[in-house]
N, C-alpha and C positions, 0 to 999 in steps of 0.2 A: 512522406512524413511531413508534418507541419514544421516549418523552418524554425519557429520559436521553440518548439519542443526539442528539436534536434540540438539547438544551441543550449537549452537547459540541461540536456543529458550530457553535453560535452564539457560542462563546467567542472572545475577541479574538485568541488565539494559534493559532487553527485552521490558518492558513496555515503557520506555523512547524512545527506538528505534522505536516501533510501533507508538507512538505519533508523532515522527518526520516524519515517513513515511506518516502518515495521513496529517500532515501539508504540506508536499511536494506534496502529491496528490491534496490537496485543491488548492494550488498555481498553479499547472500544469493545473487543470481543468479550473481555471479562466483565465489562460493565452491563452488558445486556444478557438477557436470558434468550438462548436460542432454542426455540421450540420446547420450552420447558426444562432445558438443561443449562445449568450455570457451570461453565468450565472451572475445574479445580486444579488443572495441571499447572505446574510452575511455568513462568515465562519462557517462551521460545520452544515449548514442547508442543506436541500435537494437542490441539485444544478443542476443535469442533469438527466433527466428522472427519477426523484424521487430517485436518489442515492446520497449519500454523499461521501466525500473522505474516510471516515471510511469504507464504503461499498466496495470501490475499493481496499483498503488495505486488507480487510478481504478476498475478492475474490482472490487476488494475493497469500495470505498466504495459502488459501485453495488449490489452484492449486499447490503450492510448496509441501504441505503435501501429496496430491494425486499423485504426480509425473507427473502431466500435464506440469508443468514448472520445469526446472532443476535448482538446486541450484549450483551456481558457487562457489566452495570452495576457490577460490583465492580472493573473494570479501566478504565484511561484509554483514550482513543481510540487513542493510539499503541500501547498494549499489546495492543489487540484485533487 
C-alpha cells in the first residue's frame, strides 16, 4: 500500500472524511441521470441499481487499497 495513503487512512478524522465522501457521492448520483433513471430515493437509501453512495465510496477505497486506482499524493483523501 502507498505510504501516503496509509498515513491518510490513519488520520484521526478519517471517519469524517469518509462521511463527507459518501455525502458527495450521494449528491453526485442524484445530480446525474443514470441510463435514463433519475434516483428519487431519500439520501442514504438504495439509489442506483441497489447501490448507495456508501457502496460507491467503499468500492473506490477498495480500489485504492488494491492498487487498481492510484493515490495522488498531492491531493487529500477526500479530493482523490
